[in-house]
N, C-alpha and C positions, 0 to 999 in steps of 0.2 A: 129272520128278523122282520123283513118287510111284510111277509104274510101275516105275522102277528100284529104289526102296526096297522095293516088294513083291517084286520078283524076288530081291533080295539077302537079305531077312529072312525069307521064308517057305520052309519046306522044300519045299513043293509048291504054290506060289501058283497059284490059278486064273487062267489068262491073261485070262479075260473081265473079271476085276475090275480088273486093270491097265489094260485097254483102256477100261473104263467110266470110270475116274478121268481118263484122258486126254480122253475125250469131255466129261467134266464141265468140265475146264479150257478146253475149246473152246466152252463155254457151251451144250452140248447136254444140258441138264438132263433133259429128257424121255427121251432115249435112254439116259442113264446111270443114272437112278433105279432101274429095276427090277432091274438087275444088282447094284447096291450094296445095295439093300434086302434082296435075297435072300442075299447074302453075309453081311450083318450078322446075319440071322436064323439062318443055318446055322452060322456060325462065331462064336457068342457067346463073348465073352471074348478074342477075337483082337484084339490092339491095332491091327493094320493094317486089319482090317475095320472096326473102330471109327473109325479115322482117316479111312477113306474115307467112312463114314457122317457123320462130323462135317463133312467138306467138303460133302457133299451137303446137309446141313441148312443150311449157310451159304448155298449157292446157292439154297436154297428160302426163305431169309430168316427162318429159325427160329433167331434168333441166340443166345438163351440156351441152347437145346439144343445148338447147334453148339459153343459155347464149352465146355460141360461135356464133350462127347464128345472134342473136340480136346485138352483139357487132361488128361483121364484116359488118353487113348491114348498121349500122349508127355509125361509129367510133367516139368515144368521145361524143356521145349523147345517150339519152334514151327517144325518142319521145313517146313511148307507156307507159313508167313507168314500163314495165315488166322486163327490164334488171336487175334492182336492186333486184327485187323479185326473178328472176331466179338464180342470183348469191347467194343470201341468202339461198334459198331453196337447191341449190346444196351443199353448205357448211354444212348446218344442216343435210341433209339427209345422208351424208357420215358416220355419227355416229349412223345411224338407222339400225334396222333389220326390216324385213317384214314377215308377215304371210298372206297367201292368203286363204280366205274362199270361200264359194260357190258364193256369190254375193258381197263380200267386200274384200278389201286389207288393212290391218292395218300396218302402218309404225310407229315404236316406238323407242325411245332412248334405246340403249342396256343397260341392267341392270334391275332394279326392275320393270320398267314399263311393263315388260313381263307379269306380273300377270293381267294386264288390258285386255289383248287380248281376251281370251275366253269369258269373260263376254260381251265385246263389240260385238263380232261376234254374240253371242246368242241374245243380245238385238236388234241389227240392223236387223238380219234376222226376228225376231218376228215383228219388226216395219214395215219392208218391206211387210210382209204378211198382216198386218192390213191395211196398206195404199192401197195395191192392192185391198182390199175389199171395203174400204171407198171411195177412189178417183179413182179407176179403172186404176191406173198406177203402173207398176212394171218395173223400168229401167232394160234393158237387160245387160248393161255393168256392170263390176265390179267397185264399187264405192270406191275411195281411201279415207282413213282416216289417217290423220297425227296427232300423239300425240306429243305435244310440251312440253318441260321441264319447260318453264317459260313464263310469260306474255311478256317479252321482245322478245321472239321468235315469238309470235303471231304478235307483232308490226312489226318485220322484214319481215314477210311473208304476210303482208297486207298493206293497205293504212291507217290504223288506227294508231294513235300515242299511245305511252305508257300511256300518261295522259288520253286520251280518253278511253282506255281500262279499266284502274283502276277507272276512274270517273264514268263510266256507269255500271261497273261490268261485262263487256263483257268477256266471258271466252272461247268462241268458235265461229267459223264462218263457213258458207258454201259459198265458193267463188272459182273461177277458176276451177270449175269442181271437187271439193274435199271438204271434211270436215276437219276442223282444230280444235283440242281440246286440251286445256291446261291440263296437267296432274294434278290430285288431289294433287300430292305431292307439288305443288306450293302454297297451301293454308294451313293454320294452322290446320283446321279440315276437309279438303276436301270440296266437294260440291256434288250436285246431278249429277254426271258425266254421268250416264247412261241415265237419262232423257234428259240431255243436248245433248248427242250424237244423241238420237232419234229426238230431236228438230231440230238439224241441218239437219238430213236426211229428215225431213218433208220439209224443205226449198228446198232441192235438188229435191224432187218429185214435189213440187208445181211449181218450175221453169219449169219442163218438162210438167206438166199438164196445167198450165195457161199461161206460157210464160212470157216474160219480162214486159208485160203490167200489171201484177199482182201488185197492190200497196202495199207499205210497211205495212200498217195497216192490210191488209188481209193476207199477207205473215206471219207476226208475230202472228196474231191471230190464224191462222191455226196451225202454229208450236207450239204455246203455248198450244192450246187446244188438239192437237193430240199427243203431246210428251209422254203421258202416255199410248197410245194405245198398246204398246208392252207388257204391263202388265195388261191390262184390258180396262175399259172405258176411254173415253177422259175427260179432265178437272178435273182429280182426285186431283190435287194439288192446287186447288184454295182455298187459306187459308183465315181464318178470317181477317188476316192483310190486304190481298189484297182487300177483300170485303169492309172493313172499309175504306181503302185508297181511293177507287173509290167513295164511298158514300160521304165522306167528300169533295173530289174534285168536285163532281157533285153539291153538295149543295153550295159550295163556288165559283163555276165558275172558278176553276183552273185546269180543265182537260187539258191534253196534246192533242192538236188538231191533227187530222190525218195528216195534211200537215207538222206539226212540227216533225213528225216521219221520214220524208224523209230527206236524202237518207238512213239513218240507225238509228236504236235504239241506236247503239253504239255512236252516235254523241250527244245524250242527255247528259246534263252537270253533272248529279249526279245519283247515284244508286237509290235514291228515285224517281226521275222523270222517270227513266227507268222502275222501278217496277210499277209505276202508269200507264205508257203507256202499258206495257204488260198486266196488269190487265184489262184495258179498252178494248183492242182488243180481249182478251180472252173472255170477256163477249159479244162482238159483234158476235163472232163465236158461242158462247153458244146460243145467241138469234136466229141465223140462224138455228142451229140444233134443237132448241125448236120448231121453226115454220115449218121447212121443213125436219128435219132429216138429216143424213149424205148425202143422195142424193142431197140435196140443195148445199152442198159444192162442190161435183163433178160437178154438173150442172153449177155452177157459174164459175168454172175454165174452163170448156169446152167453155163457152161463151166468156170468156176473151181470150182464145187461138184463137178463131175465129174472134177476132177484136172488140168485143162488149165492149163499155166503162163500167167501173166497176159499175157506178151508174145504168146503164141500166141492167147490168147482175144481180145485186142484186134485182132490181125491178122485173125482170122476175122470179127469183127463190123464192122471198119472197111474191110476189103478193101484194105489197104495193108500193106507190111512195117513192122515195128516201128521201124526207123530212120527210115522216111519219116513215120510217125505222130509221132515225137518232133520231127523237123524241122518238120513242119507245125504242131505245137503251139507250138514256139518262135517261128515266124513269126506265129502267131495272137497270142501274147503281145505282140509288138512292133508289130503292125499293126492290132489290133482297134480300131475307132473308140471314142474316149473318150466316155462318156455325159455328158450335160449336167446341170448343177444338182447337187442332192444333196450328200452329205458330201464336202467338198473336202480335209479333213484327217482324220487318224486319230483316232477317238474312243477314247482310252485309257480302260480301266476304272479308276475311282477308288474304291478300297475305303475305307470309312468308318474302319476301324481302322488305316490306313496313314498315319502322319504325313508321309511323303515326298511324298504326292500333292498337298499344297499347299492342300487344301480346295476347296470348290465354286466359290469366286470366283477361282481361278487362271485361269479362262477369260479374264480381262481381258488376259492376256499375248498373246492372239490379235490384239489391236490392234497391228499391227506399225508403223503410222505414228505417230511420236512426237507430232505435233501432234494427231492424233485421240485419243491417250491423254491428252493434256493437257486437251482439251475434255471427255473423258469424266470425268476426275477432278474438273473443275469442276462438271460436272453432278451427280456424286455428292455433292459438298459442298453444292450448292444444295438438292438433294433432302433431305439430312440436316438442313438448317436450315429445312425447311418452306417452301421457295420453289419450288413446282412449275413455275411459268412460266419462271423463270430456268433451272431444271434442264432443262426441255424444249428450250430454245434451245441450251444447251451440248451436250446429247446429239445434237441435230439436226446441229450442226456436225461432230461426230464421225462421225455416219452419212454425211454428205455427203462425207467424206473416205475412203469405202470401208468404213465400219464396219458396213454392213448385213448382212454375213455373220457378224458376231460375235453369238452368241446372247444373252449377258448384256447387251450394250448395247441390243439391240432390246427385250429384256424390260424393262429399266429405263426405256427411252424410253416404252414402252407404258403403264407405270404412271403417269408424270407426264402423258402425253398424255390419258389417260382422266380424270385428276384435273382437267385444265384444259379439258375438253369437246371434245377433239379425237379422238373415237372413230374416225372414218373414217381419220384419219392413223395412229392406233395399229394399226388392222386392216391397213392397207397395209404398214406396217413389219413387223408380225408375219408376214404372209403371205410377204414377201420373205425374212425370216430363216429361216422354216421350209423354204423351197425349198433353202436352203443347209445347214440343220441339221435334217433330217427326224426325227432320233432324239432331239431335245431336248424333253422333256415339258413344261417350264414354258411354253414358247412356245405350245404347243397348248392348254394350260389357259387361258392368258390370251386366246387367240383364241376358244376355246370360250365363255368368259364373255361376250365381246362379241357373239358370234352368238346366244347365248341372249337377251341384252338386246334384240336386234332381231328376235327370234322366228324365226330361221333354225334351227329345231330339228334338221333333218336334217344341216345343216352342222356344228352344234355337236356332235351325236352322233358324227359322223365324227372330228372333231378330238379329242374326249375318249376315244373308243375307241383311237385311235392313241397318245394320251398314256398310256393304261392299259397298253399293250403295253411301255412303258418303266418307268413308275413307278406301280404299282398301289396304293401306300400313301398317296397324296394324297387325303384325304377329299373335296376339292372336285371331283375327277374324278367320283366316284360320286354326289355331290349333283347335279352337272350332268347326268349320264347319267340319273338318276331323273327330272329335269324333262323332258329330251328324250324319254325313252321314254313318259312320261305323255302329252305333247303329241302324240306320233306313234301313240298307241293301243296301247301295249304295257305294260299294267299289271303283268304278271308280272315283266318285266325291271325295271320301275321299282321294284317292291317289293324285289327283290333288291338293287338298287343303294342304296336307302335303308338297308337293313340293313347293308350293307358300310360305308357312311359312318358309321353309328352305332358299329360295331365299331372303326373306325379312330380316331374321336374319343375313344372310351373308353380306347383302349390307346396312343394317341400315334402320331405320324407320324415315322418315322425319317429320312426324306429331307428335306433343306433345301428 
């Protein structure tokens, strides 16, 4: 659009300026910057050169300057759509602090979000090293990460609407040469924020490795598959729910087509459709890795960067025609063995400011057996009346009717079991519930507490680290980690965790 504006509005527009602006919108900031800077210097007062410079400043995250340039270049108008974003970013970032690491800059709201910073830096540095090995790309520039306090802020800083973000469960974006991540404090029980940050960084690297021709399905498939590389192998979090979801869709012919994923997964209408789409593309990349290893991923991106169409690139790396690849992929969706354990149901994101979510205790609805619900309600009544033995007996009845998979029931049972001296029984129930609900932080916190009591410090640290990956704003997590680190001979980490616990106690804990 801007290249066309240049061509129409300048008597003799330098063609390199239009090309540079196009490169900028393809997120090649380093390639665009010298040309735009030179044009702005030599064409002082030219509104179009000023407009190009304002866009450059936005992509360089110099928001106040970007807003001034964009506004003065086109008074009363916003032809690029970036003036609104620059103004919003400038306003929001005034309340932020920044920490600069070796390859990343973290901008975060002043306050308790400070506790996120070291974990983010460690995760992203590990992801950067893994992707350098897998894809052969390690961006030299320092990548900016903006932590946002609410979903509404993500809407203000992007072209997505609040409804689209909530509907699709979008919680982070990679756009405008930066990563944007909603703080876990915006959700009732947090979310997998470190994997999500790694996911967005994969997008950043893929954009540089494959260029703008990389289709959404491959972008998202790579991001989903590689998001766990910072902590081990790719594809670790492909759950039984995801596997069953794609199998049913493949059998019923209700898959999300690749073209429906364009221009963004965030445009899909529901969290369920988005989850299906992510599962589909993750298995497409899994198939590519199965057939050609991670070198196939790097080679595909290299071909795309060189102008090869995606179908041709996949054919070259997979050694099979595109129709055969698609047919093989669909068979893979329908026949891939279902993993055992883990999340058996979709974990919908529950935003704190959304009254329709039903609150954190809506999980009781997961007890689909009417008799189990009755026992659980009696257990709740006994617990509220200060009768822990009676509560434990009623909860136990609900558990015995298949309620062991329900996180809230297991958690409440553990409370009264511990109160009545049944620590071993509480530990057994919590362990079983975690096997079905690996992303539920309160289960891990309760189990970590028990492990600390019996001085299994390594086990406690593991459970609390995993809880922290979901809900880092619970002070008990950091108190427990400090104790575990001290016992395991890591005083520096213990000191950090004690400081974080103090910060969270002083400023409150948003998550129930």
